[in-house]
C-alpha positions as CSV (number, residue, x, y, z in Angstrom):
1,M,33.0,-6.3,11.1
2,F,32.7,-10.0,10.2
3,S,36.4,-10.6,10.7
4,N,36.3,-8.9,14.1
5,T,33.4,-11.1,15.1
6,L,35.2,-14.2,13.8
7,N,38.2,-13.4,15.9
8,L,36.1,-12.9,19.0
9,L,34.4,-16.3,18.4
10,N,37.8,-18.0,18.0
11,I,39.0,-16.5,21.2
12,G,35.7,-17.6,22.9
13,A,36.2,-21.2,21.5
14,L,39.7,-21.4,22.8
15,T,38.6,-20.1,26.2
16,V,35.8,-22.7,26.4
17,F,38.4,-25.4,25.6
18,I,40.8,-24.3,28.3
19,I,37.9,-24.1,30.8
20,A,36.9,-27.7,29.8
21,V,40.4,-29.0,30.4
22,L,40.6,-27.3,33.8
23,L,37.1,-28.6,34.7
24,L,38.2,-32.2,34.0
25,L,41.3,-31.8,36.0
26,L,39.3,-30.3,38.9
27,V,36.9,-33.2,38.9
28,E,39.6,-35.8,38.6
29,R,42.0,-34.4,41.2
30,E,39.8,-32.8,43.8
31,L,36.0,-32.9,43.5
32,G,35.9,-36.6,42.6
33,I,38.2,-37.5,45.4
34,D,36.4,-35.4,48.0
35,G,33.1,-36.8,46.9
36,K,34.4,-40.4,46.9
37,L,33.2,-40.8,43.3
38,G,34.1,-43.6,40.9
39,N,35.0,-43.1,37.3
40,K,31.3,-43.1,36.2
41,G,30.4,-40.5,38.9
42,K,33.4,-38.4,37.8
43,W,32.2,-38.4,34.2
44,L,28.6,-37.5,35.2
45,L,29.8,-34.6,37.3
46,S,32.0,-33.4,34.5
47,A,29.1,-33.6,32.0
48,S,26.8,-31.7,34.4
49,L,29.3,-28.9,35.0
50,G,30.4,-28.9,31.3
51,S,26.8,-28.3,30.2
52,G,26.8,-25.1,32.2
53,V,30.0,-24.0,30.5
54,L,28.5,-24.7,27.1
55,A,25.4,-22.7,27.9
56,F,27.5,-19.8,29.0
57,A,29.5,-20.0,25.8
58,F,26.3,-20.1,23.7
59,K,25.0,-17.0,25.5
60,L,28.3,-15.3,25.0
61,S,28.2,-16.1,21.2
62,L,24.7,-14.6,20.9
63,L,25.8,-11.5,22.7
64,L,28.8,-11.1,20.3
65,L,26.4,-11.6,17.3
66,M,24.0,-9.0,18.6
67,V,26.7,-6.5,19.1
68,N,28.5,-7.1,15.8
69,M,25.9,-8.6,13.4
70,P,22.5,-7.5,14.7
71,E,20.6,-8.0,11.5
72,Q,21.5,-11.7,11.2
73,A,20.9,-12.3,14.9
74,I,17.5,-10.7,15.1
75,A,16.3,-12.5,12.0
76,F,16.1,-15.7,14.0
77,Y,13.6,-14.6,16.5
78,K,12.2,-11.1,15.9
79,P,8.3,-11.1,16.0
80,A,6.3,-10.5,12.9
81,S,5.5,-6.9,12.0
82,P,3.3,-5.3,9.4
83,T,6.3,-4.6,7.3
84,D,7.5,-8.1,7.5
85,T,4.1,-9.4,6.5
86,V,4.2,-7.2,3.5
87,I,7.6,-8.2,2.3
88,S,8.0,-11.8,3.4
89,R,5.1,-13.6,1.8
90,P,6.1,-14.5,-1.8
91,K,3.5,-13.8,-4.5
92,P,3.9,-14.5,-8.2
93,N,5.0,-11.6,-10.4
94,I,4.9,-9.1,-7.5
95,N,7.8,-6.8,-6.6
96,T,7.9,-6.9,-2.8
97,S,11.1,-5.0,-2.2
98,T,11.4,-3.4,1.2
99,P,10.1,0.2,1.3
100,Q,12.3,2.8,2.8
101,V,10.2,3.7,5.8
102,F,12.4,3.9,8.8
103,S,14.4,6.9,7.7
104,K,14.3,9.8,10.2
105,N,14.4,12.2,7.3
106,Y,11.1,11.4,5.5
107,V,10.7,14.1,2.8
108,W,7.2,15.5,2.1
109,E,6.7,16.3,-1.6
110,S,4.2,18.4,-3.5
111,L,2.6,17.2,-6.7
112,P,4.0,18.6,-10.0
113,N,1.8,20.7,-12.3
114,S,2.2,18.1,-15.1
115,A,2.6,14.4,-15.5
116,P,5.2,12.5,-17.5
117,T,4.2,11.8,-21.1
118,P,5.2,8.6,-22.9
119,E,7.4,9.1,-26.0
120,D,5.0,7.2,-28.1
121,N,2.0,9.3,-27.1
122,P,3.0,13.0,-27.0
123,S,0.3,15.3,-25.8
124,S,-1.3,18.2,-27.5
125,P,-4.4,20.4,-26.9
126,E,-6.1,18.8,-29.8
127,K,-5.5,15.3,-28.6
128,I,-6.6,16.2,-25.0
129,A,-9.8,17.7,-26.5
130,L,-10.4,14.6,-28.5
131,G,-9.8,12.4,-25.5
132,K,-12.2,14.4,-23.4
133,R,-15.0,13.9,-26.0
134,L,-14.3,10.1,-26.1
135,F,-14.3,10.0,-22.3
136,F,-17.8,11.5,-22.1
137,D,-19.3,9.6,-25.1
138,K,-22.0,7.1,-24.1
139,N,-22.3,6.0,-27.7
140,L,-19.2,3.9,-27.2
141,S,-21.1,1.4,-25.0
142,L,-23.3,-1.5,-26.2
143,N,-26.6,0.2,-25.1
144,R,-25.3,3.7,-25.7
145,E,-25.9,4.6,-22.0
146,I,-22.5,4.3,-20.3
147,A,-19.4,6.4,-20.8
148,C,-16.1,6.5,-19.0
149,A,-17.5,9.5,-17.1
150,S,-20.4,7.5,-15.8
151,C,-18.1,5.8,-13.3
152,H,-15.6,8.6,-13.1
153,D,-17.5,11.8,-12.5
154,I,-15.4,14.8,-13.6
155,D,-18.0,17.5,-13.8
156,T,-19.5,17.4,-10.3
157,G,-17.5,14.8,-8.4
158,A,-14.0,13.9,-7.6
159,G,-13.5,11.4,-10.4
160,V,-15.7,8.7,-8.8
161,D,-19.4,7.7,-8.8
162,S,-19.8,7.5,-5.0
163,L,-21.2,4.0,-5.3
164,A,-19.9,1.0,-3.4
165,V,-19.4,-0.8,-6.7
166,S,-20.0,0.7,-10.1
167,R,-22.9,0.0,-12.5
168,G,-22.4,-0.8,-16.1
169,I,-24.7,-1.6,-19.0
170,H,-28.2,-2.8,-18.2
171,Q,-27.6,-1.7,-14.6
172,Q,-25.2,-4.6,-14.0
173,Q,-23.1,-4.2,-10.8
174,G,-19.4,-4.7,-10.8
175,T,-17.4,-6.1,-7.9
176,R,-15.1,-3.2,-7.1
177,N,-15.2,0.4,-6.2
178,A,-14.3,2.9,-9.0
179,P,-10.9,4.6,-8.3
180,T,-10.6,8.3,-9.0
181,V,-9.1,9.4,-12.3
182,W,-7.7,12.6,-10.8
183,N,-4.0,12.3,-10.5
184,A,-4.1,8.8,-12.0
185,A,-1.4,9.9,-14.4
186,F,1.2,9.7,-11.6
187,Q,0.4,6.0,-10.9
188,A,2.6,3.3,-12.5
189,V,-0.1,0.7,-12.6
190,L,-3.9,1.0,-12.9
191,F,-7.0,-0.7,-11.6
192,W,-7.2,-2.0,-8.0
193,D,-5.2,-5.1,-8.9
194,G,-2.6,-3.2,-11.0
195,R,-3.2,-5.3,-14.1
196,A,-2.8,-2.3,-16.5
197,A,0.7,-0.9,-16.8
198,S,-0.3,2.4,-18.4
199,L,-3.2,4.8,-18.9
200,E,-3.4,3.7,-22.5
201,E,-3.8,0.0,-21.5
202,Q,-6.3,0.9,-18.8
203,A,-8.4,3.0,-21.2
204,K,-9.1,0.1,-23.5
205,A,-10.3,-2.5,-21.0
206,P,-13.8,-1.1,-20.0
207,F,-15.0,-1.0,-23.6
208,I,-15.1,-4.8,-24.0
209,N,-15.8,-5.6,-20.3
210,P,-19.3,-7.4,-20.5
211,I,-20.4,-5.7,-17.2
212,E,-19.0,-2.2,-17.9
213,M,-19.5,-0.9,-21.5
214,G,-20.1,-4.3,-23.0
215,M,-18.9,-3.9,-26.6
216,P,-18.4,-7.2,-28.4
217,S,-14.9,-6.3,-29.6
218,Y,-12.5,-3.4,-30.1
219,H,-13.4,-3.5,-33.8
220,E,-17.0,-2.6,-32.9
221,V,-15.7,0.3,-30.8
222,E,-13.6,1.5,-33.8
223,Q,-16.7,1.3,-36.0
224,R,-18.8,3.4,-33.6
225,V,-16.2,6.1,-33.6
226,F,-15.5,6.0,-37.4
227,A,-19.3,6.4,-38.1
228,D,-19.1,10.0,-36.7
229,K,-17.8,12.5,-39.3
230,D,-16.5,14.9,-36.7
231,Y,-14.5,12.1,-35.1
232,R,-13.0,11.2,-38.5
233,Q,-11.8,14.7,-39.0
234,A,-10.5,15.1,-35.4
235,F,-8.5,11.8,-35.6
236,K,-7.0,12.7,-38.9
237,Q,-5.9,16.0,-37.5
238,V,-4.4,14.5,-34.3
239,F,-3.0,11.2,-35.7
240,A,-2.5,12.1,-39.4
241,T,-4.3,9.0,-40.6
242,D,-7.7,8.1,-42.0
243,E,-7.8,5.0,-39.9
244,I,-9.3,4.9,-36.4
245,K,-7.8,2.1,-34.3
246,I,-8.4,1.3,-30.7
247,T,-4.8,2.3,-30.0
248,H,-5.6,5.8,-31.2
249,I,-8.8,5.9,-29.1
250,A,-6.9,4.8,-26.0
251,A,-4.1,7.2,-26.6
252,A,-6.4,10.2,-26.8
253,I,-8.3,9.2,-23.7
254,A,-5.0,8.7,-21.8
255,S,-3.8,12.1,-22.9
256,Y,-7.0,13.7,-21.5
257,E,-6.6,11.8,-18.2
258,R,-3.0,13.0,-17.9
259,S,-4.4,16.5,-17.9
260,L,-6.5,15.7,-14.8
261,I,-4.2,17.0,-12.1
262,A,-5.4,18.4,-8.8
263,N,-2.5,19.7,-6.7
264,D,-4.3,22.8,-5.4
265,T,-4.5,21.5,-1.9
266,P,-3.7,23.0,1.5
267,Y,-1.0,20.3,1.9
268,D,0.7,21.3,-1.4
269,R,0.6,25.0,-0.4
270,F,2.1,24.1,3.0
271,V,5.0,22.0,1.4
272,R,5.7,24.8,-1.1
273,G,6.2,27.3,1.8
274,D,2.9,28.5,3.1
275,S,3.3,27.8,6.8
276,K,-0.3,28.8,7.5
277,A,-1.9,26.5,5.0
278,L,-2.5,23.7,7.6
279,N,-4.2,24.2,10.9
280,A,-3.0,22.7,14.2
281,A,-5.1,19.5,13.9
282,Q,-3.8,18.9,10.4
283,L,-0.2,19.4,11.5
284,R,-0.7,16.9,14.3
285,G,-2.3,14.5,11.8
286,M,0.6,15.0,9.4
287,A,3.1,14.1,12.1
288,L,1.1,11.0,13.1
289,F,0.7,10.0,9.5
290,E,4.5,9.6,9.4
291,S,5.2,8.4,12.9
292,I,2.7,5.5,13.1
293,G,3.7,4.2,9.6
294,C,1.1,5.4,7.1
295,V,4.0,6.3,4.9
296,L,4.9,2.6,4.7
297,C,2.5,2.5,1.7
298,H,1.1,6.0,1.1
299,S,4.4,7.8,0.4
300,G,5.6,10.4,-2.1
301,A,3.9,13.2,-3.8
302,N,0.9,11.1,-4.8
303,F,0.7,9.4,-1.4
304,S,1.0,5.9,-3.1
305,A,3.8,3.4,-3.3
306,A,2.4,2.6,-6.8
307,A,3.6,5.9,-8.1
308,L,5.7,6.2,-11.2
309,D,8.8,7.2,-9.3
310,N,8.7,4.5,-6.6
311,G,10.8,1.9,-8.3
312,G,8.5,-1.1,-8.5
313,A,7.2,-1.8,-5.0
314,F,3.6,-1.2,-6.1
315,Y,1.7,-3.8,-4.2
316,R,0.9,-4.7,-0.6
317,I,-0.9,-7.6,1.1
318,F,-4.3,-6.5,2.4
319,P,-5.6,-7.4,4.9
320,A,-2.2,-8.1,6.5
321,R,-3.5,-8.8,10.0
322,S,-6.5,-10.8,11.1
323,T,-9.0,-8.6,12.9
324,F,-12.8,-8.6,13.5
325,E,-13.2,-5.8,10.9
326,I,-12.2,-8.1,8.0
327,E,-15.3,-10.4,8.3
328,H,-17.6,-7.5,9.1
329,Y,-16.6,-5.5,6.0
330,K,-15.9,-8.6,3.9
331,L,-12.4,-7.3,3.1
332,N,-11.0,-10.7,2.1
333,Q,-13.7,-12.0,-0.1
334,D,-11.9,-10.5,-3.1
335,T,-8.1,-11.2,-3.1
336,G,-7.0,-9.0,-6.0
337,R,-3.8,-10.3,-7.5
338,A,-3.5,-13.1,-5.1
339,P,-5.1,-16.6,-5.8
340,A,-8.8,-16.7,-4.9
341,T,-8.1,-19.4,-2.4
342,D,-5.8,-17.1,-0.3
343,K,-7.0,-15.6,3.0
344,Q,-5.2,-12.4,2.2
345,G,-5.3,-10.3,-0.9
346,V,-2.6,-8.4,-2.8
347,W,-3.5,-4.9,-4.1
348,R,-2.0,-1.9,-5.8
349,V,-1.5,0.9,-3.2
350,P,-4.1,3.6,-4.0
351,S,-3.4,7.3,-3.8
352,L,-4.9,9.2,-0.8
353,R,-5.2,12.4,-2.7
354,N,-8.8,13.7,-2.5
355,V,-9.6,10.7,-0.3
356,A,-12.1,12.8,1.7
357,L,-14.1,13.4,-1.5
358,T,-14.1,9.8,-2.8
359,A,-16.1,7.7,-0.3
360,P,-17.0,4.9,0.0
361,Y,-13.6,3.2,0.7
362,F,-11.6,0.0,0.0
363,H,-11.8,-2.2,-3.1
364,N,-15.3,-3.3,-2.3
365,G,-16.6,0.1,-1.2
366,A,-17.7,-1.3,2.1
367,V,-16.8,1.6,4.4
368,N,-18.5,5.0,4.1
369,D,-16.8,6.8,6.9
370,L,-13.2,8.1,6.6
371,E,-12.7,7.9,10.4
372,E,-13.6,4.2,10.3
373,A,-11.3,3.7,7.3
374,V,-8.4,5.1,9.4
375,R,-9.2,2.9,12.3
376,I,-9.3,-0.2,10.0
377,M,-6.0,0.6,8.4
378,A,-4.3,1.2,11.7
379,S,-5.6,-2.1,13.0
380,V,-5.4,-4.3,9.9
381,Q,-2.2,-3.0,8.3
382,L,-0.1,-1.4,11.0
383,A,-1.0,-3.6,14.0
384,I,-2.0,-0.5,16.0
385,P,-4.9,-1.6,18.2
386,T,-8.1,0.3,18.3
387,G,-9.2,-0.8,21.7
388,R,-12.4,-2.2,20.3
389,H,-13.4,-5.8,20.9
390,G,-10.4,-6.3,23.2
391,D,-7.9,-5.3,20.5
392,L,-5.0,-4.2,22.7
393,G,-2.2,-4.9,20.2
394,Q,1.2,-6.4,20.7
395,S,4.6,-4.7,21.2
396,Q,7.2,-5.5,18.6
397,S,10.8,-4.9,17.5
398,I,11.5,-3.9,13.9
399,W,15.0,-4.0,12.3
400,S,15.7,-1.9,9.2
401,A,18.6,-3.2,7.2
402,S,18.6,0.0,5.1
403,T,19.2,2.3,8.0
404,Q,20.9,-0.1,10.4
405,T,18.3,0.9,13.1
406,L,16.3,-1.2,15.6
407,Q,13.0,0.2,16.7
408,Y,10.9,-1.1,19.7
409,I,7.3,-0.2,19.2
410,E,5.1,-0.4,22.3
411,S,1.6,-0.9,20.9
412,R,-1.0,1.3,22.4
413,P,-4.6,1.8,21.2
414,L,-5.1,4.6,18.7
415,S,-6.9,7.4,20.5
416,E,-10.0,9.0,19.0
417,Q,-8.1,12.3,19.0
418,A,-5.3,10.7,16.9
419,V,-7.9,9.4,14.5
420,M,-9.6,12.8,14.1
421,D,-6.2,14.5,13.6
422,I,-5.2,12.0,10.9
423,V,-8.6,12.6,9.2
424,A,-8.0,16.3,9.4
425,F,-4.7,15.9,7.6
426,L,-6.4,13.7,5.0
427,H,-8.9,16.5,4.3
428,A,-5.9,18.7,3.6
429,L,-5.2,16.5,0.6
430,S,-8.4,17.6,-1.1
431,S,-8.2,19.9,-4.1
432,D,-9.7,23.4,-3.5
433,R,-11.1,23.3,-7.0
434,L,-12.8,19.9,-6.6
435,K,-14.2,20.9,-3.2
436,K,-15.9,23.9,-4.6
437,R,-17.7,22.1,-7.3
438,Y,-18.2,18.8,-5.5
439,A,-21.8,17.9,-5.3
440,H,-22.6,15.5,-2.4
441,K,-24.0,12.2,-3.7
442,P,-25.8,9.6,-1.7
443,I,-23.9,6.4,-0.9
444,S,-25.0,3.3,-2.7
445,Q,-28.3,2.0,-1.3
446,E,-27.4,-1.6,-2.2
447,M,-24.9,-1.7,0.7
448,N,-25.9,-4.0,3.5
449,D,-27.2,-2.2,6.7
450,E,-24.2,-3.6,8.6
451,H,-21.9,-1.6,6.4
452,K,-23.7,1.7,6.8
453,N,-22.4,2.4,10.4
454,P,-18.9,2.2,11.7
455,L,-18.1,-0.3,14.5
456,F,-17.7,1.1,18.0
């Protein structure tokens, strides 16, 4: 392709040269004489006409590049898109490889019945049982009042505490919303900022966090566990050692968390072959979820680019676009992995499974309403206007190098019907088991009044 383009450009250059020679002869022999021009006038006339020839040649060259090398040509002037924003802004230690989102054959996947297990932490029923006991043990916090389950409600909730931000020892408030532990085993990085590379690494951190469980050191945690005779016997059975180390504690908790899989959803039944599992609104929402670009970030079986099988593109810039919602919901006060001085944050892509059961939303828990969360994501991340506050959007062209396709997107406000259909689909990602035992909990009363109602 490149050699063909080069040949065409060579031919074009030769043509321009011949035209230039003919132009000079025409001015010298005819136009200059008819116009009674001197040598200076002839040169000015030649330059004027020659500039037109050069402009024509430049346009011809661009046309040839567009036809034969569209990616390189478009790169000079294509407008910014949400995808470009995500992949073009360099951040330290962040893989920002381009997600495969423009394929016309997006494959919907169901969640497996079991999660991958590390070679150095094989699972067993005894280890899972031990991990469950540790997960619910408030004795492992400084004031013996906080357990892992305090922020990640497994018994009656969907793995969260339903607060805007979680509370730790002495009723201290954290700064971020508690992510669900259901299906967390399928995520490659943990915490909102992705600072933990495994469930084992994640399980250790809350013990010595001064706001969460507040223990002075891992050694103090080990001593609390060792003081219990039943624990000593269980650890010896599971790990074949009389010692109890923080690595053993974390390994047991991680094994328990890997057993927390909820794939009994209408969506999973539909993908596995039950054509009646989704209703008409959910099917429309599923189609919209793909067509408007939600799968840019929430892809795969766990609806997250931070999944184990995604290959490393775990993070996205958020908020990617400046809109009025950002200030209202204070979405850029915490920047995650990005420097605190940045206006945009960098975050791990969360899973959307059971999202209808895990309000409030976003890293700061500022939004209670799932419909409002959908509107915000459309506006802030996908540049799809909501029609509110004069937000009418901007049309854009998007080139995908992976599929050699160019898409023109005419931006139109997201209709309320589209919002409701997408929300209906998101409800189809809720586990039947969790829905049955889910006890509705009040949203945190510490939230500002301005955060309690969506913007209209």
